[in-house]
Legacy VTK file of the C-alpha trace (Angstrom):
# vtk DataFile Version 3.0
C-alpha trace
ASCII
DATASET POLYDATA
POINTS 336 float
54.539 48.128 57.136
53.059 46.200 60.057
54.347 45.795 63.597
53.384 45.082 67.194
52.633 47.721 69.816
52.731 47.610 73.591
50.583 49.360 76.170
51.718 50.162 79.722
48.755 50.461 82.074
45.371 48.841 81.486
42.872 51.303 82.899
39.935 53.007 81.198
42.041 55.137 78.860
43.492 51.931 77.405
40.178 50.075 77.310
38.190 52.855 75.623
40.770 54.738 73.562
44.192 53.191 72.918
43.332 49.494 72.550
40.334 49.819 70.198
42.131 52.421 68.059
45.269 50.267 67.761
43.104 47.253 66.894
41.442 49.241 64.097
44.738 50.504 62.643
45.908 48.510 59.589
49.598 48.820 60.516
49.196 47.090 63.903
49.603 43.309 64.074
49.328 42.574 67.788
48.786 44.576 70.970
50.817 43.479 73.991
49.413 44.599 77.350
51.256 45.210 80.610
49.796 46.262 83.961
50.971 45.854 87.542
47.683 43.971 87.939
48.335 41.061 85.565
44.684 39.969 85.538
43.683 43.389 84.226
46.199 43.027 81.381
44.915 39.514 80.637
41.340 40.748 80.506
42.147 43.394 77.873
44.290 40.938 75.912
41.286 38.625 75.694
38.942 41.471 74.772
41.132 42.835 71.987
42.788 39.650 70.791
46.233 40.573 72.051
48.701 39.200 74.553
49.487 40.034 78.194
52.937 40.062 79.791
53.779 39.928 83.482
56.810 42.246 83.467
57.475 45.662 81.972
60.820 44.335 80.723
58.913 41.842 78.560
57.521 44.795 76.622
60.750 46.761 76.458
62.947 43.882 75.259
60.550 42.483 72.663
62.074 43.288 69.235
58.704 42.921 67.494
57.245 45.803 69.523
58.030 49.030 67.667
55.849 51.460 69.607
54.451 51.785 73.124
51.595 53.747 74.681
52.360 54.883 78.217
48.945 54.862 79.899
50.289 54.581 83.428
49.338 57.057 86.164
50.928 60.503 86.124
53.743 59.871 88.590
55.099 56.975 86.520
55.356 58.674 83.123
58.912 59.902 83.569
59.967 56.376 84.538
58.055 54.327 81.964
58.320 56.662 78.984
62.032 57.220 79.592
62.665 53.460 79.809
60.650 52.811 76.666
62.488 55.461 74.648
65.888 54.266 75.792
64.835 50.716 74.899
64.423 51.846 71.297
60.632 52.217 71.216
58.585 55.081 69.816
56.268 56.336 72.576
52.806 57.846 72.807
52.567 59.199 76.351
49.305 60.096 78.003
48.929 63.639 79.285
50.247 65.262 81.380
53.754 64.504 80.118
54.953 64.316 83.743
54.065 65.536 87.222
56.695 68.278 87.052
58.703 70.272 84.540
61.846 68.664 85.976
60.588 65.152 85.224
59.346 66.235 81.788
62.816 67.477 80.929
64.183 64.030 81.878
61.825 62.498 79.324
62.825 64.998 76.641
66.487 64.225 77.276
65.725 60.517 76.762
63.852 61.348 73.553
66.846 63.253 72.198
69.254 60.512 73.269
67.170 57.712 71.747
66.336 59.337 68.428
62.849 57.830 68.708
59.530 59.596 68.271
57.663 60.867 71.318
54.093 62.096 70.997
51.838 63.325 73.803
48.116 62.525 73.836
46.626 66.013 73.794
43.657 64.677 71.871
41.583 67.865 71.667
43.751 69.065 68.789
42.324 66.276 66.649
38.607 67.086 66.813
37.086 68.380 63.578
35.700 71.510 65.244
39.020 72.467 66.817
40.890 71.875 63.562
38.384 73.984 61.615
38.551 76.702 64.271
42.335 76.814 63.934
41.980 77.124 60.154
39.566 80.055 60.548
41.786 81.834 63.065
44.900 81.321 60.933
43.128 82.797 57.884
42.535 86.059 59.832
39.019 86.311 58.388
37.900 87.365 61.883
40.958 89.563 62.429
43.213 89.134 65.423
42.256 87.196 68.539
41.609 89.522 71.473
40.262 87.410 74.345
39.116 83.864 75.093
37.387 81.718 77.649
37.608 77.985 77.936
36.143 75.389 80.253
36.409 71.655 80.834
34.391 70.012 83.541
32.527 66.795 84.285
31.357 64.761 87.272
34.815 63.488 88.196
37.295 60.686 87.463
35.692 58.298 89.933
32.905 57.891 87.342
35.451 57.075 84.600
38.011 54.714 86.125
37.959 50.931 85.952
36.922 50.462 89.580
34.575 53.482 89.712
35.317 54.266 93.342
36.630 57.225 95.305
39.846 55.247 95.771
40.871 56.404 92.286
44.526 57.415 91.888
43.365 60.738 90.435
42.465 61.821 93.994
45.907 60.998 95.431
48.547 63.705 95.626
51.447 61.239 95.278
50.076 59.849 92.008
47.977 62.564 90.385
49.997 65.505 91.788
47.978 68.257 90.097
44.368 67.077 90.403
41.911 68.517 87.909
44.552 70.955 86.610
46.651 68.125 85.172
43.680 65.937 84.266
41.306 68.299 82.450
43.038 71.666 82.593
46.092 70.688 80.618
43.836 69.697 77.703
42.500 73.234 77.433
45.847 74.912 78.015
47.316 72.929 75.125
44.237 73.705 73.022
44.583 77.463 73.548
48.267 77.249 72.582
47.286 75.276 69.467
44.368 77.440 68.346
46.071 80.777 68.954
49.597 79.776 67.908
50.631 81.375 71.183
51.528 80.434 74.765
50.053 81.418 78.096
52.785 83.332 79.869
51.126 84.700 82.995
48.359 83.170 85.081
46.556 84.042 88.297
44.490 81.196 89.680
42.244 80.055 92.475
41.914 76.343 93.200
40.400 74.172 95.856
39.113 70.768 96.915
35.518 71.898 97.163
33.495 68.696 97.177
35.355 65.482 96.352
36.230 63.032 99.131
38.420 59.936 99.179
37.404 56.387 100.101
37.573 57.332 103.803
35.220 60.258 103.271
38.009 62.803 103.757
38.520 65.820 101.442
40.917 64.926 98.654
44.448 66.338 98.738
44.428 67.698 95.179
42.219 70.369 93.625
38.847 69.440 92.171
38.244 72.963 90.819
40.435 75.644 89.220
39.464 79.090 87.950
42.148 81.288 86.417
42.888 84.435 84.441
45.526 84.151 81.731
47.697 86.380 79.547
49.571 85.045 76.524
52.943 86.016 75.119
51.173 87.896 72.310
49.024 89.818 74.798
45.726 87.934 74.507
43.658 87.794 77.706
41.462 84.914 78.770
39.832 82.873 81.488
39.922 79.128 82.082
37.872 76.911 84.383
38.442 73.234 85.117
36.208 71.115 87.323
35.444 67.642 88.583
32.165 68.879 90.115
29.987 69.715 87.119
27.166 67.449 88.243
25.204 67.635 85.012
26.310 67.456 81.388
30.011 67.734 80.611
31.197 71.216 79.602
34.011 71.200 77.057
33.528 74.616 75.503
35.837 77.329 74.205
34.924 80.806 72.948
37.408 82.941 71.016
36.639 86.666 70.687
38.233 88.328 67.656
38.230 91.778 66.043
35.510 90.863 63.523
33.525 88.177 65.270
33.307 85.313 67.719
34.091 81.593 67.470
32.002 79.345 69.714
33.330 75.794 69.948
31.240 73.021 71.576
29.222 75.797 73.230
25.883 75.107 71.569
24.827 71.439 72.030
23.446 71.321 68.473
26.281 73.156 66.678
29.882 72.032 67.364
31.317 75.181 65.761
29.479 78.487 65.399
30.899 81.695 63.933
29.109 84.938 64.823
30.360 87.742 62.580
30.335 91.416 63.462
27.663 92.156 60.826
25.289 89.635 62.384
26.024 86.766 60.001
25.923 83.312 61.557
27.935 80.438 60.082
27.214 76.969 61.462
29.621 74.067 60.953
27.826 70.758 61.344
30.796 68.695 62.492
31.052 65.680 64.802
30.425 66.153 68.501
33.440 65.966 70.792
34.451 62.643 72.312
33.416 62.431 75.973
33.524 59.808 78.707
29.965 58.875 77.718
30.483 59.240 73.954
33.446 57.100 72.961
34.430 57.680 69.354
37.789 57.424 67.616
40.051 60.234 68.797
42.369 60.081 65.779
45.383 60.119 68.092
46.522 56.530 67.507
46.233 56.886 63.733
48.300 60.099 63.860
50.930 58.425 66.047
51.224 55.395 63.766
51.385 57.620 60.702
54.303 59.643 62.069
56.191 56.354 62.584
55.340 54.829 59.213
56.031 58.024 57.269
58.893 59.208 59.493
57.171 62.507 60.283
57.421 64.844 63.276
54.696 63.915 65.797
51.706 66.291 65.623
51.980 66.928 69.388
55.609 67.201 70.455
57.110 66.892 73.912
58.200 70.531 73.767
54.596 71.598 73.172
53.428 69.407 76.043
56.141 70.918 78.235
54.806 74.420 77.493
51.360 73.409 78.809
52.865 71.686 81.839
54.702 74.882 82.719
51.329 76.662 82.866
49.970 73.948 85.181
52.922 74.531 87.510
52.195 78.282 87.462
48.536 77.598 88.260
49.460 75.418 91.250
52.007 77.988 92.468
49.585 80.872 92.017
46.718 79.178 93.816
LINES 1 337
336 0 1 2 3 4 5 6 7 8 9 10 11 12 13 14 15 16 17 18 19 20 21 22 23 24 25 26 27 28 29 30 31 32 33 34 35 36 37 38 39 40 41 42 43 44 45 46 47 48 49 50 51 52 53 54 55 56 57 58 59 60 61 62 63 64 65 66 67 68 69 70 71 72 73 74 75 76 77 78 79 80 81 82 83 84 85 86 87 88 89 90 91 92 93 94 95 96 97 98 99 100 101 102 103 104 105 106 107 108 109 110 111 112 113 114 115 116 117 118 119 120 121 122 123 124 125 126 127 128 129 130 131 132 133 134 135 136 137 138 139 140 141 142 143 144 145 146 147 148 149 150 151 152 153 154 155 156 157 158 159 160 161 162 163 164 165 166 167 168 169 170 171 172 173 174 175 176 177 178 179 180 181 182 183 184 185 186 187 188 189 190 191 192 193 194 195 196 197 198 199 200 201 202 203 204 205 206 207 208 209 210 211 212 213 214 215 216 217 218 219 220 221 222 223 224 225 226 227 228 229 230 231 232 233 234 235 236 237 238 239 240 241 242 243 244 245 246 247 248 249 250 251 252 253 254 255 256 257 258 259 260 261 262 263 264 265 266 267 268 269 270 271 272 273 274 275 276 277 278 279 280 281 282 283 284 285 286 287 288 289 290 291 292 293 294 295 296 297 298 299 300 301 302 303 304 305 306 307 308 309 310 311 312 313 314 315 316 317 318 319 320 321 322 323 324 325 326 327 328 329 330 331 332 333 334 335
C-alpha cells in the first residue's frame, strides 16, 4: 500500500522531522507541502522531492493524499486538523492538540464524525529509554511508583525556528497561547501519564517571563519558565520544570522513585536509562540518546502513524490522551 501525504506548515518541525521521516517511509509516494509562505513550501518540495501547493484546499481536495501532518502554529490546529479530518484525511497533529480544551474537543468531535485516524505527536513516548522504562514500571520489579521529577529545558525556540529570530510565533500570546508550558511542558506531562499509566489531577504552579524578549526588546507575553508540584489520580506526587532559559546543554530528564529503587532517564549523559536498586545494584541500559534540536534522529512517530493507517490500528497517541495533558496545561496556567 502506497499513497501521498500532505503537510500543513513548513517550519523547522517539518524540515527536520516530518518531511525526512515521510521520505524514508516505504508506504509514502509523494509529499505535498502547503504553507502560507508559498516560497517556503517550494523550498521544502525541492529539498525532499515533493510538490508545493498554493492553497490549503489543494491539499484537502486531492484524492491521492490519504494522510496529512498538521505542523501549523498552535492557534491554527483546531482549524486545520478539523478541516483535514472532515475532508476525509487521516491526521497527525503536532502538539499541543489545541490552544484550549474547548478547541481540542472541537477536533475530537470532527475525528468522531469523520471516522478517520487522529494521532498527536507526543514523540517522547517513542524513545527506546522511555519505552524500556515503561516496561520496567509495568513489571512492578521496582514496586509501586511513589514520586517523580521531570524537566525539559533548552535555550529557547528562537534558536530552533526557520528564521531564528525573537519574532518567533512561540513568543506571541495569540499564536502560542501557553508559552513553554505548551511547547516543552506538554511533552513531559504526556510522558508522565504514559510511564505511570496515570493522570496528573492536581497541580500548583509558578510561571513567569523571566528573560525572553520579543523583536522589540520587550518581555514576551507568554511564560518562558514553569515550575510546578503535581499529584496524580493514583496519589503519586511529583515536580515538573519547563524552561526556555537553560543556557547550556538541554535538560530532558525524568526520575521515577519507586518502592524498591529509582529509574533515572536521560539524567546521566553517558547512560540513557539507569536503574538504581534498593540493594545497591546498578543496571545500565545502553540505549540511543534522545532526539534534541541539535541531534536530529528519526523519532519513530511518522512510521507509527503510517503503520496505524496501513494496518487499521488505533493510533499509539490518541486525541483523548492528548486532551488529558492539555487539561493539565490549562490547570498550570490557571494556577500560576
